[in-house]
C-alpha distance (Angstrom), angle and dihedral (degrees) to the residues before:
residue distance angle dihedral
A1 . . .
S2 3.79 . .
L3 3.80 123.8 .
L4 3.79 116.8 -102.0
V5 3.77 122.5 -161.5
K6 3.80 116.3 -156.6
A7 3.79 121.0 -166.2
K8 3.76 140.1 171.8
L9 3.84 109.3 -132.5
K10 3.75 130.1 -162.1
N11 3.82 121.4 -148.3
L12 3.79 104.3 -128.2
R13 3.82 93.2 -150.8
S14 3.82 102.3 43.5
G15 3.81 101.7 22.8
Q16 3.84 91.7 -129.2
T17 3.81 118.6 141.5
L18 3.78 127.8 -143.5
A19 3.78 136.2 178.8
K20 3.81 117.4 -120.0
T21 3.83 134.1 -179.7
W22 3.80 127.4 -155.7
R23 3.81 130.6 -171.9
G24 3.80 116.8 -120.4
G25 3.78 112.1 -82.5
E26 3.81 96.7 25.8
M27 3.80 113.3 131.0
V28 3.81 125.8 -133.3
A29 3.79 123.5 -160.0
P30 3.81 110.0 -129.4
A31 3.78 118.6 -128.4
E32 3.79 111.8 -103.1
V33 3.79 104.6 -122.3
D34 3.74 129.3 170.6
E35 3.80 124.8 -146.4
R36 3.76 122.8 -154.4
P37 3.82 130.0 -176.5
V38 3.80 114.0 -120.8
Q39 3.78 137.3 174.7
F40 3.82 122.3 -138.3
L41 3.82 110.3 -121.2
Y42 3.83 109.3 173.0
R43 3.79 147.7 -37.8
Q44 3.78 122.1 -108.8
G45 3.83 109.4 -172.4
D46 3.80 106.2 -62.8
D47 3.78 92.4 -15.4
F48 3.80 126.0 89.6
V49 3.80 121.0 -154.6
F50 3.80 121.8 -146.4
M51 3.79 134.3 178.4
D52 3.81 119.1 -132.8
L53 3.82 102.6 -128.5
A54 3.81 92.7 -149.7
S55 3.83 101.6 46.7
Y56 3.84 99.5 18.5
D57 3.83 87.9 -131.5
Q58 3.78 116.8 146.0
V59 3.82 116.8 -117.1
T60 3.81 119.9 -163.5
L61 3.81 117.3 -157.9
A62 3.81 128.3 -173.5
S63 3.79 119.0 -127.4
E64 3.87 89.3 -113.7
I65 3.81 90.2 65.7
L66 3.81 92.3 46.1
G67 3.82 96.3 47.1
D68 3.81 112.6 170.2
A69 3.81 91.1 -3.2
V70 3.84 87.5 82.0
G71 3.84 88.8 76.6
Y72 3.78 91.6 60.7
L73 3.82 101.9 44.9
T74 3.77 116.6 112.8
E75 3.76 127.6 167.5
S76 3.85 113.0 -75.2
L77 3.84 94.0 10.8
E78 3.80 110.5 152.1
L79 3.78 118.5 -140.4
E80 3.82 141.4 145.3
I81 3.80 128.5 -98.5
V82 3.81 117.3 -150.8
L83 3.81 116.0 -142.5
F84 3.79 129.6 -164.9
Q85 3.80 115.5 -170.8
E86 3.86 88.9 -13.9
R87 3.83 92.1 -54.7
V88 3.80 120.9 114.7
I89 3.83 107.4 -120.4
A90 3.79 101.6 167.0
V91 3.78 146.6 -4.7
E92 3.79 127.1 -130.0
L93 3.77 113.4 -145.8
P94 3.79 124.6 -158.5
T95 3.84 109.8 -93.9
T96 3.81 90.5 -108.4
V97 3.80 134.6 20.1
E98 3.80 132.6 -168.1
L99 3.81 115.9 -121.4
T100 3.79 134.2 171.2
V101 3.80 121.0 -120.1
T102 3.79 106.8 -123.9
D103 3.79 99.3 177.2
T104 3.79 135.5 14.9
A105 3.80 139.3 133.5
P106 3.80 113.9 -79.1
A107 3.81 117.2 -82.9
I108 3.77 114.9 -89.4
K109 3.84 113.1 -126.8
G110 3.80 113.3 -117.5
A111 3.82 92.7 7.5
T112 3.78 117.2 154.9
A113 3.78 128.4 -150.0
Q114 3.83 89.5 -109.1
A115 3.82 90.8 61.0
Q116 3.80 122.8 99.3
L117 3.82 114.3 -61.6
K118 3.79 121.4 -122.1
R119 3.83 133.1 -150.7
A120 3.78 119.8 -100.6
T121 3.80 129.4 -175.0
L122 3.79 114.1 -141.0
E123 3.81 131.0 -150.0
T124 3.80 93.0 -94.1
G125 3.82 92.5 53.0
I126 3.82 98.5 -105.1
E127 3.79 121.1 128.4
V128 3.79 123.7 -134.8
L129 3.80 134.8 174.0
V130 3.81 112.7 -108.8
P131 3.79 136.1 178.6
P132 3.81 114.3 -86.6
Y133 3.84 94.1 -113.6
L134 3.84 93.6 68.2
E135 3.79 120.5 101.7
S136 3.81 135.2 -160.5
G137 3.82 112.0 -83.3
E138 3.80 94.9 36.2
R139 3.81 121.3 123.5
I140 3.76 117.3 -127.4
R141 3.81 136.9 -177.7
V142 3.79 114.8 -122.7
D143 3.83 128.7 -166.4
T144 3.83 107.0 -122.6
R145 3.81 93.1 -156.4
D146 3.83 95.5 64.9
G147 3.81 106.9 3.5
R148 3.79 93.9 -114.1
F149 3.80 126.2 151.9
V150 3.81 109.4 -109.1
E151 3.79 105.6 177.2
R152 3.78 147.2 -39.7
V153 3.83 112.9 -89.3
K154 3.79 112.6 -126.0
């Protein structure tokens, strides 16, 4: 029996996905992508303006390209943009970001981290589950891969 490799591929131009199968030993040419460091400057409606840290050019990206990354963007955040044939196809966030809790239920006295989690709205508008001892105004570290609370920032 020969080895089969099954993969789900994403078209970098159209965004469509398709399933593909290869036999063991077949070679696949990787897409030539370019990564550039950028810094988030500001939001303008549905557009987000970044500065390329190498060329100092401004890059404007629509919220559709950014997807869920929008919920983690704060002023001056440094991240990477991924380009394919000079078009931005994705952004790579840092693994964790620091955000301020803007709204959550009051802290519960004597609560431990093992207790039930509660919802908290952060400065960018996203909601995450946090331990019951956190209060509005506190800074927390959030994992950008899954939106989970990591720790309180001292």
